[in-house]
Short mmCIF file of the C-alpha atoms (twelve columns), coordinates in Angstrom:
data_MODEL
# 
_entry.id   MODEL 
# 
loop_
_atom_site.group_PDB 
_atom_site.id 
_atom_site.type_symbol 
_atom_site.label_atom_id 
_atom_site.label_alt_id 
_atom_site.label_comp_id 
_atom_site.label_asym_id 
_atom_site.label_seq_id 
_atom_site.Cartn_x 
_atom_site.Cartn_y 
_atom_site.Cartn_z 
_atom_site.pdbx_PDB_model_num 
ATOM 1  C CA . MET A 1  -73.470 -1.274  29.367 1 
ATOM 2  C CA . PHE A 2  -70.915 1.410   28.511 1 
ATOM 3  C CA . MET A 3  -67.310 0.441   27.633 1 
ATOM 4  C CA . LYS A 4  -64.454 2.749   28.539 1 
ATOM 5  C CA . GLU A 5  -60.744 2.483   27.758 1 
ATOM 6  C CA . PHE A 6  -58.299 2.008   30.615 1 
ATOM 7  C CA . LEU A 7  -54.505 2.264   30.217 1 
ATOM 8  C CA . LEU A 8  -52.534 -0.453  32.012 1 
ATOM 9  C CA . LYS A 9  -49.377 1.247   33.281 1 
ATOM 10 C CA . THR A 10 -46.225 0.134   35.053 1 
ATOM 11 C CA . PRO A 11 -46.894 0.674   38.761 1 
ATOM 12 C CA . ASP A 12 -44.502 2.337   41.196 1 
ATOM 13 C CA . LEU A 13 -42.305 -0.524  42.402 1 
ATOM 14 C CA . GLY A 14 -40.067 1.597   44.610 1 
ATOM 15 C CA . ASP A 15 -36.491 2.595   44.020 1 
ATOM 16 C CA . THR A 16 -35.444 0.288   41.198 1 
ATOM 17 C CA . GLU A 17 -33.392 0.896   38.071 1 
ATOM 18 C CA . LYS A 18 -34.632 -1.932  35.871 1 
ATOM 19 C CA . ILE A 19 -38.151 -3.352  35.492 1 
ATOM 20 C CA . GLU A 20 -38.679 -6.142  32.971 1 
ATOM 21 C CA . LEU A 21 -42.070 -7.163  31.607 1 
ATOM 22 C CA . VAL A 22 -41.469 -10.901 31.868 1 
ATOM 23 C CA . ARG A 23 -44.785 -12.103 30.508 1 
ATOM 24 C CA . TRP A 24 -48.389 -11.336 29.781 1 
ATOM 25 C CA . LEU A 25 -50.706 -13.623 31.721 1 
ATOM 26 C CA . CYS A 26 -53.592 -13.034 29.302 1 
ATOM 27 C CA . LYS A 27 -53.967 -12.503 25.551 1 
ATOM 28 C CA . GLU A 28 -55.431 -9.720  23.436 1 
ATOM 29 C CA . GLY A 29 -59.192 -10.118 23.328 1 
ATOM 30 C CA . GLN A 30 -59.296 -12.069 26.591 1 
ATOM 31 C CA . MET A 31 -61.825 -11.074 29.230 1 
ATOM 32 C CA . VAL A 32 -60.499 -10.551 32.769 1 
ATOM 33 C CA . LYS A 33 -62.124 -10.020 36.130 1 
ATOM 34 C CA . GLU A 34 -61.179 -7.337  38.611 1 
ATOM 35 C CA . GLY A 35 -58.184 -8.689  40.552 1 
ATOM 36 C CA . ASP A 36 -57.027 -11.135 37.856 1 
ATOM 37 C CA . GLU A 37 -53.269 -11.088 37.322 1 
ATOM 38 C CA . VAL A 38 -52.537 -9.810  33.805 1 
ATOM 39 C CA . ILE A 39 -48.792 -9.040  33.742 1 
ATOM 40 C CA . GLU A 40 -45.689 -10.290 35.512 1 
ATOM 41 C CA . LEU A 41 -42.944 -7.734  36.140 1 
ATOM 42 C CA . VAL A 42 -39.498 -8.472  37.580 1 
ATOM 43 C CA . THR A 43 -36.987 -6.127  39.192 1 
ATOM 44 C CA . ASP A 44 -33.545 -6.915  40.548 1 
ATOM 45 C CA . LYS A 45 -35.257 -7.628  43.887 1 
ATOM 46 C CA . ALA A 46 -38.489 -9.533  43.189 1 
ATOM 47 C CA . ALA A 47 -41.262 -10.571 40.800 1 
ATOM 48 C CA . PHE A 48 -44.465 -8.535  40.861 1 
ATOM 49 C CA . PRO A 49 -47.767 -9.703  39.368 1 
ATOM 50 C CA . VAL A 50 -49.928 -6.794  38.192 1 
ATOM 51 C CA . GLU A 51 -53.656 -7.221  38.757 1 
ATOM 52 C CA . SER A 52 -56.420 -5.735  36.682 1 
ATOM 53 C CA . PRO A 53 -58.150 -2.992  38.675 1 
ATOM 54 C CA . TYR A 54 -61.333 -3.506  36.629 1 
ATOM 55 C CA . ALA A 55 -63.332 -6.196  34.852 1 
ATOM 56 C CA . GLY A 56 -63.068 -5.950  31.084 1 
ATOM 57 C CA . THR A 57 -61.205 -7.111  27.983 1 
ATOM 58 C CA . LEU A 58 -57.521 -6.741  27.131 1 
ATOM 59 C CA . LYS A 59 -57.883 -4.773  23.905 1 
ATOM 60 C CA . LYS A 60 -54.250 -4.184  22.900 1 
ATOM 61 C CA . ILE A 61 -50.781 -5.200  24.122 1 
ATOM 62 C CA . LEU A 62 -48.383 -2.292  23.574 1 
ATOM 63 C CA . ILE A 63 -45.186 -3.597  25.210 1 
ATOM 64 C CA . GLU A 64 -43.911 -7.066  24.348 1 
ATOM 65 C CA . GLN A 65 -42.618 -9.667  26.780 1 
ATOM 66 C CA . GLY A 66 -38.940 -9.273  27.600 1 
ATOM 67 C CA . SER A 67 -39.019 -5.479  27.314 1 
ATOM 68 C CA . VAL A 68 -37.516 -3.187  29.937 1 
ATOM 69 C CA . VAL A 69 -40.024 -0.605  31.174 1 
ATOM 70 C CA . LYS A 70 -40.163 2.231   33.689 1 
ATOM 71 C CA . LYS A 71 -42.782 3.511   36.108 1 
ATOM 72 C CA . GLY A 72 -45.776 4.959   34.286 1 
ATOM 73 C CA . ASP A 73 -45.125 3.316   30.904 1 
ATOM 74 C CA . ILE A 74 -48.352 2.293   29.159 1 
ATOM 75 C CA . LEU A 75 -48.189 -1.491  28.767 1 
ATOM 76 C CA . GLY A 76 -51.614 -2.209  27.308 1 
ATOM 77 C CA . ILE A 77 -55.149 -0.959  26.758 1 
ATOM 78 C CA . MET A 78 -58.282 -2.484  28.238 1 
ATOM 79 C CA . ASP A 79 -61.948 -1.957  27.490 1 
ATOM 80 C CA . ILE A 80 -63.581 -1.898  30.899 1 
ATOM 81 C CA . ASN A 81 -67.170 -2.360  31.941 1 
ATOM 82 C CA . GLU A 82 -68.628 0.748   33.450 1 
# 
């Protein structure tokens, strides 16, 4: 099986000024399935869980909990099964 890196990025959450990465729902080195929630983001309007689009392992957390992020920011790196 071939492993490939995938960059977890802040999704487009619409017209919002502030997006906070409230918490990571998994740890570095943890395996996740496609569709597992890995991050919780909050805007001034709602909370948004971010799901993993692939099965793999969370390799590196780049943005810590409590940080303010914007659309497209790289939050973490995954090794995905391909």
